[in-house]
C-alpha positions in Angstrom: -6.5 4.6 3.8 -5.1 1.1 4.7 -2.3 1.0 7.2 0.6 -1.4 6.7 1.9 -3.9 9.1 -1.2 -5.8 10.3 -2.6 -9.1 9.1 -5.8 -7.6 7.9 -3.9 -5.0 5.7 -1.7 -7.9 4.3 -4.7 -10.0 3.5 -6.6 -7.2 1.9 -3.7 -6.3 -0.3 -3.1 -9.9 -1.3 -6.8 -10.2 -2.2 -6.6 -7.0 -4.3 -3.4 -8.0 -6.0 -4.9 -11.5 -6.9 -7.9 -9.7 -8.5 -5.5 -7.3 -10.4 -3.4 -10.2 -11.6 -6.6 -12.2 -12.9 -7.7 -9.2 -14.9 -4.2 -8.5 -16.3 -3.8 -12.2 -17.3 -7.1 -11.9 -19.3 -5.7 -8.6 -20.9 -8.5 -6.7 -19.2 -6.4 -3.5 -18.6 -5.7 -0.3 -20.5 -2.9 2.2 -20.1 -4.3 5.6 -19.8 -3.4 7.9 -22.7 -1.5 10.4 -20.6 1.8 12.1 -21.7 3.8 10.9 -18.7 2.9 7.3 -19.5 3.6 7.7 -23.2 7.0 9.3 -22.6 8.0 6.6 -20.1 6.9 3.8 -22.4 8.7 5.3 -25.4 12.0 5.9 -23.4 12.1 2.2 -22.5 10.5 0.9 -25.7 7.6 -0.7 -23.7 4.7 -2.3 -25.5 1.5 -3.9 -24.4 3.2 -7.2 -23.7 6.1 -5.7 -21.7 3.7 -3.6 -19.6 1.6 -6.7 -18.9 4.7 -8.6 -17.7 5.6 -5.8 -15.4 2.0 -5.6 -14.0 2.1 -9.4 -13.6 5.1 -9.0 -11.4 3.1 -7.0 -8.7 2.5 -8.6 -5.4 1.1 -7.3 -2.0 4.3 -5.7 -1.1 4.1 -3.6 -4.3 0.9 -1.8 -2.9 2.0 1.4 -1.2 -1.4 3.1 -0.8 -5.1 2.4 -1.2 -7.0 5.6 -0.9 -10.2 7.4 -2.1 -10.0 8.9 -5.6 -10.4 12.7 -5.5 -10.9 12.7 -9.3 -13.6 10.1 -9.3 -15.6 11.7 -12.2 -12.9 10.5 -14.7 -12.6 6.9 -13.6 -15.4 6.1 -11.1 -15.8 5.9 -7.4 -13.7 2.9 -6.6 -10.5 3.6 -4.5 -7.1 4.2 -6.1 -4.5 1.6 -5.8 -1.0 2.9 -5.9 1.9 0.4 -6.4 5.6 0.8 -6.9 7.9 -1.8 -8.5 11.7 -1.6 -9.1 12.8 -3.0 -12.5 15.9 -3.1 -14.6 14.7 -1.7 -18.0 16.7 -1.0 -21.3 16.3 2.6 -22.4 16.1 4.0 -25.9 20.0 4.0 -26.1 20.2 0.4 -25.3 21.5 1.0 -21.8 20.3 -0.8 -18.6 18.6 1.5 -16.0 17.2 0.6 -12.5 13.9 2.2 -12.4 11.1 2.5 -9.7 7.8 2.4 -11.6 4.9 4.3 -10.2 1.6 2.5 -11.0 -1.8 3.9 -10.1 -4.9 1.9 -11.1 -8.4 1.2 -10.2 -10.1 -2.2 -9.8 -13.6 -2.9 -11.0 -15.7 -5.9 -11.1 -16.1 -7.2 -14.6 -14.6 -4.1 -16.3 -11.4 -3.2 -17.8 -8.8 -2.0 -15.3 -7.7 1.5 -16.1 -3.9 1.9 -15.4 -4.1 5.6 -14.8 -0.3 6.1 -14.2 2.6 4.0 -15.4 5.8 6.0 -15.4 9.0 6.5 -13.4 8.5 7.3 -9.8 9.0 11.0 -9.0 9.5 10.8 -5.2 
């Protein structure tokens, strides 16, 4: 796990986010077909384009944890990147809500990024 607060961690996080952003800009990402993700996206009427815009807003301070994946058989051996970002979204009833979005993804070289989790933060 990467510790916060030192220049090496900041540089590593910046490098990771830069790579994520490049992949997102090229539409090389896919939201996992999990019920939490679907419910969240439906609740706030999020489509591929709006998810892409949220992902493009990530920066090195969005990363809260980089850790090994304990379920690597499903998505591969690369580490898990966990991000949180606070956004104002319009819910299904047309009302604005401040939401912290929990985003868990993996970064591969020359592959589609699986966005494993994309839902409201539960903590």
